C-alpha positions in Angstrom: 51.0 -58.9 33.3 53.9 -58.8 30.9 55.6 -56.0 32.9 55.7 -58.1 36.0 57.3 -60.9 34.2 59.9 -58.5 32.7 60.6 -57.3 36.2 61.2 -60.8 37.4 63.6 -61.6 34.6 65.6 -58.5 35.3 65.9 -59.5 39.0 67.1 -62.9 38.0 69.9 -61.5 35.8 71.0 -59.1 38.6 71.6 -61.9 41.1 72.6 -64.6 38.6 76.3 -64.4 39.4 75.8 -65.0 43.1 76.1 -68.4 44.8 72.9 -70.2 45.3 71.3 -68.1 42.8 69.1 -70.9 41.4 67.0 -71.2 44.5 66.6 -67.4 44.8 65.5 -67.1 41.2 63.0 -69.9 41.6 61.4 -68.1 44.6 61.2 -64.8 42.8 59.7 -66.2 39.7 57.2 -68.2 41.6 56.2 -65.0 43.5 56.0 -62.9 40.3 53.8 -65.5 38.7 51.4 -65.6 41.6 51.1 -61.8 41.7 50.3 -61.6 37.9 47.6 -64.2 38.2 46.1 -62.3 41.1 46.1 -59.0 39.0 44.5 -60.5 35.8 41.0 -60.6 37.3 40.9 -57.0 38.6 42.3 -55.7 35.3 39.8 -57.6 33.2 37.0 -56.4 35.6 38.2 -52.8 35.1 38.3 -53.2 31.4 34.8 -54.6 31.4 33.7 -51.7 33.7 35.3 -49.1 31.3 33.6 -50.7 28.4 30.3 -50.7 30.3 30.9 -47.0 31.3 31.6 -46.1 27.7 28.4 -47.8 26.6 26.5 -46.1 29.3 27.9 -42.7 28.3 27.0 -43.3 24.7 23.4 -44.1 25.8 23.3 -41.0 27.9 24.5 -38.9 25.0 21.9 -40.5 22.7 19.2 -39.9 25.3 20.3 -36.2 25.7 20.3 -35.7 22.0 16.8 -37.2 21.7 15.7 -35.1 24.6 17.0 -31.9 23.0 15.2 -32.8 19.8 11.9 -33.4 21.7 12.3 -30.1 23.5 12.8 -28.3 20.2 9.9 -30.0 18.7 7.8 -29.2 21.7 8.7 -25.5 21.5 7.9 -25.4 17.8 4.6 -27.1 18.4 3.7 -24.6 21.1 4.5 -21.7 18.7 2.2 -23.3 16.1 -0.6 -23.8 18.7 -0.2 -20.1 19.7 -0.4 -19.0 16.1 -3.5 -21.1 15.5 -5.1 -19.7 18.6 -4.5 -16.2 17.4 -5.8 -17.1 13.9 -8.9 -18.8 15.4 -9.7 -15.7 17.5 -9.4 -13.5 14.4 -11.5 -16.0 12.4 -14.2 -15.9 15.0 -14.4 -12.1 14.6 -14.6 -12.4 10.8 -17.3 -15.1 11.1 -19.3 -12.9 13.5 -19.0 -9.9 11.1 -20.2 -12.1 8.2 -23.1 -13.4 10.2 -24.1 -9.8 10.9 -23.9 -9.0 7.1 -26.0 -12.1 6.3 -28.6 -11.0 8.8 -28.6 -7.5 7.3 -29.0 -8.9 3.8 -31.7 -11.2 4.9 -33.6 -8.2 6.4 -33.2 -6.4 3.1 -34.4 -9.4 1.1 -37.4 -9.7 3.4 -38.2 -6.0 2.7 -37.9 -6.3 -1.1 -41.5 -7.4 -1.6 -42.8 -4.6 0.6 -40.7 -2.1 -1.3 -41.9 -3.5 -4.6 -45.5 -3.1 -3.5 -44.9 0.5 -2.7 -42.9 1.3 -5.8 -45.2 -0.3 -8.4 -48.1 2.1 -7.9 -45.7 5.1 -8.0 -44.3 3.9 -11.4 -47.8 3.4 -12.8 -48.7 7.0 -11.7 -45.5 8.3 -13.4 -46.4 6.6 -16.6 -50.0 8.0 -16.5 -48.6 11.5 -15.9 -46.2 11.2 -18.8 -48.9 9.9 -21.1 -51.1 12.9 -20.1 -48.2 15.3 -20.5 -47.5 14.1 -24.1 -51.1 14.3 -25.0 -51.4 18.0 -23.8 -47.9 19.1 -25.1 -47.0 20.7 -28.4 -47.7 17.9 -31.0 -44.1 17.1 -32.2 -42.9 13.5 -32.7 -46.3 12.5 -31.5 -46.1 8.9 -32.7 -42.6 8.3 -31.3 -43.4 9.8 -27.9 -46.7 7.9 -27.7 -44.9 4.6 -28.6 -42.4 5.3 -25.8 -45.2 5.6 -23.2 -47.0 2.5 -24.6 -43.7 0.6 -24.3 -43.5 1.5 -20.6 -46.9 0.1 -20.0 -45.9 -3.2 -21.7 -42.8 -3.2 -19.6 -44.8 -3.0 -16.4 -46.7 -6.2 -17.4 -43.6 -8.3 -18.1 -42.6 -10.7 -15.4 -39.0 -11.1 -16.5 -38.1 -7.4 -15.9 -37.0 -6.3 -12.4 -38.5 -3.2 -10.7 -35.1 -1.5 -10.8 -35.0 -1.9 -14.6 -38.6 -0.6 -15.0 -37.8 2.4 -12.8 -34.7 3.1 -14.8 -36.6 3.0 -18.1 -39.3 5.4 -16.8 -36.7 7.9 -15.6 -35.0 7.6 -19.0 -38.3 8.5 -20.7 -38.7 11.5 -18.4 -35.1 12.6 -19.2 -35.8 12.4 -23.0 -38.9 14.6 -22.6 -36.8 17.0 -20.5 -34.2 17.2 -23.2 -36.8 18.3 -25.8 -37.1 21.6 -23.9 -33.5 22.5 -24.5 -33.0 21.6 -28.1 -34.2 22.6 -31.6 -35.1 20.1 -34.2 -36.3 19.7 -37.8 -38.4 16.8 -38.7 -40.6 15.9 -41.7 -44.4 15.5 -41.3 -47.8 16.4 -42.5 -50.6 18.8 -41.5 -54.3 18.5 -42.3 -55.4 21.2 -44.8 -58.6 21.2 -46.8 -59.3 17.6 -45.9 -55.9 16.5 -47.0 -52.5 15.9 -45.4 -49.9 18.3 -46.7 -46.2 17.4 -46.5 -44.3 19.9 -44.4 -41.0 20.4 -42.5 -41.5 21.1 -38.8 -39.2 23.4 -36.9 -39.3 22.8 -33.1 -37.8 25.3 -30.8 -37.7 23.7 -27.4 -41.3 23.5 -26.3 -42.1 27.1 -26.8 -42.6 27.0 -30.6 -43.5 24.5 -33.3 -43.5 26.0 -36.8 -43.8 24.4 -40.2 -43.0 25.2 -43.8 -44.6 23.5 -46.8 -42.2 21.6 -49.1 -42.7 24.2 -51.9 -41.9 27.0 -49.5 -45.1 28.8 -50.2 -46.6 28.7 -46.7 -45.2 28.9 -43.2 -47.3 28.5 -40.0 -47.2 27.8 -36.3 -49.0 25.6 -33.8 -51.4 27.7 -31.7 -52.8 26.4 -28.5 -56.5 26.9 -27.8 -57.5 29.5 -25.2 -58.6 26.8 -22.7 -55.2 25.2 -23.0 -56.7 22.0 -24.4 -55.4 21.1 -27.9 -54.8 23.6 -30.7 -54.2 23.9 -34.4 -51.7 25.0 -37.0 -52.3 28.5 -38.4 -50.6 30.1 -41.3 -48.3 33.1 -40.8 -47.6 36.1 -42.9 -45.3 34.6 -45.5 -43.4 37.8 -46.1 -42.5 38.3 -42.4 -41.5 34.8 -41.4 -40.6 32.7 -44.5 -36.9 33.6 -44.5 -36.6 33.2 -40.7 -38.3 29.8 -40.7 -36.2 28.6 -43.6 -33.1 29.7 -41.8 -34.2 28.0 -38.6 -34.7 24.8 -40.5 -31.1 25.0 -41.9 -29.7 25.6 -38.4 -31.7 22.7 -37.0 -30.5 20.4 -39.8 -26.9 21.6 -39.1 -26.7 23.1 -42.6 -25.9 26.6 -41.2 -24.2 28.0 -38.1 -26.4 28.8 -35.1 -27.8 32.3 -35.1 -30.7 34.4 -33.8 -33.9 33.9 -35.7 -37.2 35.7 -35.5 -40.2 33.5 -34.8 -43.7 34.0 -33.3 -44.2 32.8 -29.8 -47.5 32.4 -27.9 -48.4 35.1 -25.5 -48.7 34.1 -21.8 -52.3 33.7 -20.6 -53.8 34.4 -17.2 -53.4 31.6 -14.7 -49.9 30.7 -16.1 -51.2 28.9 -19.2 -49.5 29.6 -22.5 
């Protein structure tokens, strides 16, 4: 609007020196004013349209930004869902495996009582066999070995001991008896003689020989099994032939001398495999 008025003024100045210029100026100014008034409304409308367009563009940009954010969130959520689906499939397999293990354990638990009923008679038979073996064996550490067997019988009557522990203790007793056959040992004891108990030192050589020497060193002897294989007795040996050997064997068994060969009497094999 201001540019139109400036144009009118310049026109007036250009024709100001001419005659009758007053009337011409009036016509031009009147025309310029009318034109400016006519342009004000479209210009204001354009300004309002531009402002509305800018506002619309801003809303479009905000909507586009929000849409991009929602799309990114949607994709992230899809990835999480996919990961959860993979995890759930794996978890289902783990649960199936655990269910199979539980079923197997339940079957084993259900079979424990049956196994216990089968094992208990076996353990009792093993104890009876061990008791009979100790009674028929060479009579060394008789009280200790008998007490071990009696302890196993007490163990079988206890309700607070599991079958596994009972079986382990029985095998342990068998192992101890087995070890006696590979070792030599010297222990104090007594033998009956003339209605009295005479103090002696026993020399055990595995299970093949049980000898003794009186504390005064005047007599040496050996356990001799009866011909029928049931029981036996201690019989004296020729002192001159065996006294030094038995004494040396006792020193070796007590770890008072280095191991060496010693001469001792051994029972002769009997027919039928008995000794």
